[in-house]
C-alpha positions in Angstrom: 24.5 -3.8 8.4 22.8 -2.9 5.1 23.3 0.7 3.9 20.5 2.1 1.7 21.2 4.7 -1.0 19.2 6.5 -3.7 20.5 3.9 -6.2 18.1 1.5 -4.5 15.1 3.5 -5.8 13.1 1.5 -8.4 14.1 -1.9 -7.0 11.6 -4.5 -5.8 11.2 -5.2 -2.1 10.9 -8.9 -1.6 9.8 -10.8 1.6 11.7 -13.7 3.2 9.8 -16.2 1.0 10.7 -14.4 -2.2 7.3 -12.8 -2.8 7.2 -9.2 -4.1 6.0 -6.7 -1.5 6.3 -3.6 -3.6 8.7 -1.2 -5.3 11.0 1.2 -3.7 9.8 4.7 -4.5 12.3 6.8 -2.5 15.2 6.3 -0.2 16.1 8.7 2.6 19.8 8.0 2.8 20.3 10.2 5.9 17.6 8.4 7.9 18.4 5.0 6.3 14.7 4.4 5.4 13.3 3.1 2.1 9.7 4.0 1.1 7.9 1.2 -0.7 4.7 1.4 -2.8 2.9 -1.8 -1.9 0.8 -2.1 -5.1 2.3 0.0 -7.9 0.4 0.3 -11.1 2.2 -0.6 -14.4 2.9 3.1 -15.2 4.2 3.8 -11.7 6.4 0.7 -11.6 7.9 1.7 -15.0 8.6 5.3 -13.7 10.1 3.9 -10.5 12.4 1.5 -12.3 14.2 4.5 -13.7 14.5 6.1 -10.3 12.1 9.0 -11.0 9.5 8.6 -8.3 8.6 10.1 -5.0 7.2 8.6 -1.8 3.4 8.9 -1.2 1.4 8.9 2.0 0.5 5.2 1.4 4.1 4.0 1.1 5.5 1.6 3.7 8.6 2.8 5.6 11.3 0.1 5.7 14.3 0.8 7.9 17.7 -0.4 6.7 18.0 -2.8 9.6 15.0 -4.7 8.3 16.8 -5.3 4.9 18.9 -8.5 4.8 20.3 -8.3 1.3 20.5 -5.8 -1.6 21.1 -6.9 -5.2 21.0 -5.1 -8.5 17.2 -5.5 -8.8 15.8 -6.1 -5.3 15.9 -5.5 -1.6 15.1 -8.5 0.6 13.8 -8.2 4.1 14.8 -10.7 6.8 11.4 -10.8 8.5 7.7 -10.0 7.8 6.8 -6.3 7.9 
């Protein structure tokens, strides 16, 4: 089972085909949910990459059980969201 933490904020969320879905804006470690901005602007992506972002109402909620792998730069889901 994948465990999400706040260190995952700013990472890219990739689909099963290796296509970028968005960028992780916030992680609720207690609920094990990542919030993902599906179309971040350049400035927002830059801020998120340093872990200084917050979830918005348009973010996608991705539960930890949907995440297959976590690397230094990305989270990869095992199925289509």
